[in-house]
Structures are given as structure tokens and as C-alpha cells.
C-alpha positions in Angstrom: -12.0 82.4 44.1 -9.8 81.6 47.0 -9.0 78.5 49.0 -10.5 80.2 52.0 -13.9 80.6 50.2 -13.8 77.0 49.3 -13.3 76.0 52.9 -16.2 78.3 53.9 -18.7 76.7 51.5 -17.6 73.1 52.5 -18.1 74.0 56.1 -21.6 75.4 55.4 -22.5 72.3 53.5 -21.2 70.0 56.3 -23.0 71.9 59.1 -26.2 72.6 57.2 -26.4 76.0 58.8 -24.8 79.3 58.1 -24.8 80.1 61.8 -23.1 76.8 62.9 -20.6 77.2 60.1 -19.6 80.7 61.3 -19.1 79.4 64.8 -16.8 76.6 63.6 -14.8 79.1 61.4 -14.6 81.7 64.2 -16.0 84.5 62.0 -19.2 86.4 62.1 -22.2 85.2 60.2 -22.5 88.4 58.1 -18.8 88.0 57.1 -19.4 84.4 56.1 -22.6 85.3 54.1 -20.7 88.1 52.4 -17.8 85.8 51.4 -20.2 83.2 50.0 -22.2 85.9 48.1 -19.0 87.2 46.5 -18.0 83.7 45.4 -21.5 83.0 43.9 -21.3 86.2 41.9 -17.8 85.4 40.6 -18.7 81.9 39.5 -22.2 82.8 38.3 -24.2 80.1 40.1 -26.2 79.9 43.4 -24.7 77.4 45.8 -27.2 77.5 48.6 -30.9 78.3 49.0 -31.5 80.1 52.3 -34.6 79.8 54.5 -35.6 80.1 58.1 -34.9 76.4 58.6 -31.3 76.6 57.3 -29.7 76.1 54.0 -30.3 73.7 51.1 -27.5 72.9 48.6 -28.6 73.5 45.0 -27.8 70.9 42.2 -25.2 73.3 40.8 -23.8 73.7 44.3 -23.5 69.9 44.8 -21.3 69.7 41.7 -19.2 72.7 42.7 -18.7 71.2 46.2 -17.4 68.0 44.7 -14.6 69.9 42.9 -14.0 72.1 46.0 -13.5 69.1 48.2 -10.9 67.7 45.7 -9.0 71.0 45.6 -8.9 71.4 49.4 -7.8 67.8 49.9 -5.0 68.1 47.4 -3.8 71.3 49.1 -3.9 69.4 52.5 -1.7 66.7 51.1 0.7 69.1 49.5 0.9 71.1 52.8 1.6 67.9 54.9 4.2 66.7 52.5 6.2 69.9 51.8 5.4 72.3 54.6 4.4 70.2 57.7 6.7 67.3 56.6 4.1 64.7 57.6 4.6 62.4 54.5 5.1 58.7 55.1 8.4 57.0 54.4 8.4 55.1 51.1 9.6 51.6 50.1 9.3 50.5 46.5 10.7 47.5 44.6 10.6 46.4 41.0 10.7 42.7 40.1 10.5 40.2 37.3 7.5 38.0 37.7 8.7 36.1 40.8 6.0 35.0 43.3 8.7 34.4 46.0 9.6 38.1 45.8 6.0 39.1 46.2 5.7 36.7 49.2 8.8 38.4 50.8 7.2 41.8 50.1 4.0 40.7 51.8 5.9 39.5 54.9 7.7 42.9 55.1 4.4 44.8 54.9 3.0 42.6 57.7 6.0 43.1 59.9 6.5 46.8 59.4 2.9 47.9 59.1 1.4 50.6 56.9 1.1 53.4 59.5 4.5 54.9 58.7 5.3 53.5 55.3 3.8 53.9 51.8 4.6 50.7 49.8 4.9 50.0 46.1 5.8 46.9 44.1 6.1 46.7 40.3 6.1 43.4 38.5 7.4 44.7 35.2 9.8 44.3 32.3 13.5 43.8 32.7 14.6 47.1 31.3 11.9 49.0 33.3 13.3 47.4 36.5 16.7 49.0 35.6 15.0 52.4 34.8 13.0 52.3 38.1 16.1 51.7 40.2 18.2 54.2 38.3 15.5 56.9 38.6 14.8 56.3 42.3 11.3 55.0 41.7 12.4 51.7 43.4 15.1 51.1 45.9 15.8 47.5 44.7 15.2 45.5 41.5 14.9 41.7 41.5 16.1 39.8 38.3 18.5 37.1 37.2 21.8 36.6 35.5 23.1 33.6 33.6 26.0 32.8 31.3 24.1 34.0 28.3 22.9 37.4 29.5 25.4 38.4 32.2 27.8 40.3 29.9 25.1 42.4 28.3 23.2 43.1 31.6 26.3 43.9 33.5 27.2 46.5 30.9 23.7 48.0 31.2 24.0 48.1 35.0 27.4 49.8 34.7 26.1 52.4 32.2 23.2 53.2 34.6 25.4 53.3 37.7 23.9 50.2 39.2 25.4 47.1 40.8 24.1 43.5 41.0 24.2 41.5 44.2 23.6 37.7 44.3 20.8 36.2 46.4 20.9 32.6 45.4 21.6 30.2 42.5 19.1 27.7 41.1 18.4 25.3 38.2 15.8 25.7 35.4 12.4 24.2 35.9 9.3 23.7 33.7 6.3 25.4 35.3 2.9 24.0 34.2 -0.5 23.3 35.7 -1.1 20.0 37.5 -3.5 18.7 34.7 -0.8 19.0 32.0 0.2 15.7 30.4 3.8 16.1 31.5 3.0 17.3 35.1 3.7 13.9 36.8 7.1 13.4 35.2 10.2 13.6 37.4 12.2 15.4 34.7 11.1 16.9 31.4 13.2 17.2 28.2 12.9 20.1 25.8 11.9 17.9 23.0 8.9 16.7 25.0 7.7 20.3 25.2 7.7 21.0 21.5 4.0 20.4 21.0 3.0 22.7 23.8 3.0 26.5 23.8 5.8 28.2 25.6 4.9 31.3 27.5 7.2 34.3 27.7 6.7 37.7 29.3 6.5 40.5 26.7 9.5 42.9 27.0 8.0 45.7 24.9 10.2 47.8 22.8 13.3 46.5 24.6 12.5 42.9 23.3 16.1 41.5 23.4 17.0 37.9 24.0 19.2 39.2 26.8 16.4 40.9 28.6 14.1 37.9 28.6 12.7 36.7 32.0 12.8 33.1 30.8 15.8 30.8 30.4 16.7 29.5 26.9 15.4 32.7 25.3 17.2 31.8 22.0 15.7 28.3 21.7 13.7 27.7 18.5 10.3 27.2 19.9 7.6 25.9 17.6 4.8 27.5 19.6 5.3 30.6 21.7 2.8 33.1 23.3 3.8 36.5 24.8 1.9 37.7 27.9 2.4 40.6 30.2 1.2 39.5 33.6 1.3 36.4 35.8 -2.4 35.9 36.1 -2.9 35.7 32.4 0.0 33.2 32.1 -1.6 31.0 34.7 -4.8 31.0 32.8 -3.0 30.1 29.6 -1.3 27.2 31.3 -4.7 25.7 32.2 -6.5 26.6 29.0 -3.8 25.6 26.5 -1.5 23.3 28.4 1.1 26.0 28.0 4.3 26.2 30.2 7.1 28.5 31.1 10.7 28.1 32.2 11.5 29.5 35.6 13.4 29.1 38.9 11.0 26.6 40.3 10.6 28.6 43.5 6.9 29.1 43.4 4.6 30.3 46.2 1.4 28.4 46.1 -0.1 30.7 48.7 -0.1 33.4 45.9 -0.2 31.4 42.7 -2.6 28.6 43.8 -1.9 24.9 44.4 -2.8 23.6 41.0 0.6 24.2 39.4 3.9 22.2 39.4 7.5 22.9 38.8 9.3 20.0 37.2 13.1 19.9 36.7 14.3 20.5 33.1 16.7 17.9 31.8 18.7 20.6 29.8 18.8 22.8 32.9 21.0 26.0 33.1 22.0 27.8 36.2 20.3 31.0 37.2 21.8 33.6 39.6 18.9 35.5 41.1 19.8 38.7 42.8 19.0 42.4 43.2 20.2 45.6 41.7 20.7 48.8 43.6 22.2 52.2 42.9 26.0 51.9 43.0 27.4 53.1 46.3 24.0 53.6 47.9 23.2 52.3 51.4 20.2 50.0 51.5 17.5 51.1 53.9 16.6 49.0 57.0 13.4 47.9 55.3 15.3 47.0 52.2 17.6 44.8 54.2 14.5 43.2 55.8 13.1 42.5 52.3 16.4 40.8 51.3 16.4 38.8 54.5 12.8 37.6 53.9 13.7 36.4 50.4 16.8 34.5 51.6 14.9 32.9 54.5 12.0 31.9 52.2 14.4 30.2 49.7 16.2 28.4 52.5 12.8 27.2 53.8 11.8 25.6 50.6 15.0 23.6 49.9 18.7 23.8 49.3 18.7 25.1 45.7 22.4 25.2 45.0 23.3 21.6 45.7 20.3 19.8 44.1 16.9 19.9 42.8 13.9 19.8 45.1 11.2 17.3 44.6 7.6 18.3 44.0 6.8 18.6 47.7 5.1 21.5 49.4 6.7 23.4 52.2 5.9 26.1 54.6 8.2 29.0 55.5 9.9 26.8 58.2 10.6 24.0 55.8 8.0 21.6 57.2 6.1 19.4 54.8 2.5 20.4 54.5 -0.3 20.9 52.0 0.5 24.5 51.1 3.3 26.9 50.8 5.8 27.0 48.0 7.2 24.4 45.7 
């Protein structure tokens, strides 16, 4: 069985005629018929039934053609990528579960377009962000440092030949749905949250306090639920009056408008930034992604000097009914 024979039978099936297929392939009809006959003898099935009106594909032939098309398509992709060098440029990022980073990624895709680029975004565990950037699966990784985890994470970055660059600093907020009993408060204290479940993203086998996505990872919570994706967490907030601790920079366009970020009284500072391979040059599209994050954060409020209210803002910072908190 050869790739050429597979192409022959696909062309016959597409044209519905041995004669028309031969013309398209620039070979004689006897040569085409002979090649198909040799293939049928080798695989032990009849692919086509011949008549004066043309050819009919047998049931066995239909199944065989399904596999044949897969093989020829895979070969075409391999040829374009490694021989003809027609593969698209790639841009990939790995992030903790930050909707503002997803929003920035969306804006980059819209601006650059998908004709020349193949995009990938991974909302994943902290250690996997490190691994993805280290192993070239992602160009950049978005995560945070604070006084508690900085020493450990900086050591991990150094051991993996990575470096951390700051994007912005922010306070700690309580993120909950708008129907939560505490949602209308101006500030929430930790003791007020004790009767409600705290949500934390599961970190898998690398389940260290230092790798947590949430602030106050060592706090003695009475009720805690581990989840592994943002959609599930949002459902748990509504169903169980659960909450999580976060940066407060929430994109309602992506998460929905029925959630609120309320300042935490016992707030701790977070430094959100990105990791990259040490000494590497960030691509132009990577720089655009970083620029989109910075512009989005600036649009929703000045996070370093004070806490924003529960207003909604668009990307230009104008008050409206949508956008991010």
C-alpha cells in the first residue's frame, strides 16, 4: 500500500468515474485501474463496483476511504510544516484563573487575526504554568507573588531558568455572587466569611500552600471546596453561597454580571506579573498581550493607590452597565 494508491482511490471516489479520475491524475485509465486492482488484492477487499454508468463505492470501500483521507491529510500537514514550511506562527500563554488575562488574550486575537497565527491559552495550575514556560509550550505565564510565596516561587523560577516581571499590584478582594448575604457590604472581614465555603483551585500533586492561586492559603478555613475550573467555581458561588479571594479585577463580559468583588478588611498586597524564559526576547505579539493587560487594568481603576468601588467600567474607564469590576 502506498500514499499514491490512497490518493488514487480518493480521487476516484470524489469524481465518481475512473475516466474522470485518470484525467485529473494525468495518467491513463488502464494504469489507474491496475493500481486500484493491486491495492484491492493487497488489502483483500473490493473498494469499487464498476458498471457502464461509472463506479459505486462498496461499504468496505467507504470505511477504507475514511482512513485513507485521514492518512493523506496528516501527510499534507507534515509536508506543509516540515518540507514546504507553511506552518502558522504560534502564540501560547499559561495563566492562573484570571479573567482579565483571558480578556487581554481575546483582544490580541481580534487585533492580530487567526490567518497567520495559531493561538493557545491554558488556564491551569501554578506549577504547570512554570513547566509550560520552561518547556516552550507557552511563551508567557501569568501568576502572582506576595510576601508569603515570593521566596519559594522565586527559587522555583531560578531553578527552571525563568524570571518574573511585575505587571501591577493590587489588594485582596472577596469574590462572590450578587445574591450572597454579604454582597452589598462595603468591606468584608474574614470572620464574617466563616460560615460560607471558601473556594480554592486544586493544585494537584503539587498542592503546596506556596503554589495556591488564592491569598491567605494558610488560613484555617472551616469550610473549603477544591475546584479545577472557573465555570464550576462560579456555579458553586451561586449554589452554595461560596466565595473565593482574588485580585478583584474581574471581567463581567466573560464571567457574567451577577458577581461582585468586595474589598477584604484583612487585605494583603498581590504583585501580579508574568514569567518568561530567562534572557529570552518577548515576541511582538507577546508584547501586545502584556500591553493589553496593562491597558485593561488602567481602564478599570488605579489599583495601587486605593480600592475601587463596585462600579462597572468599560476598557476606556467610562462608567456603564458592563465591563469589568
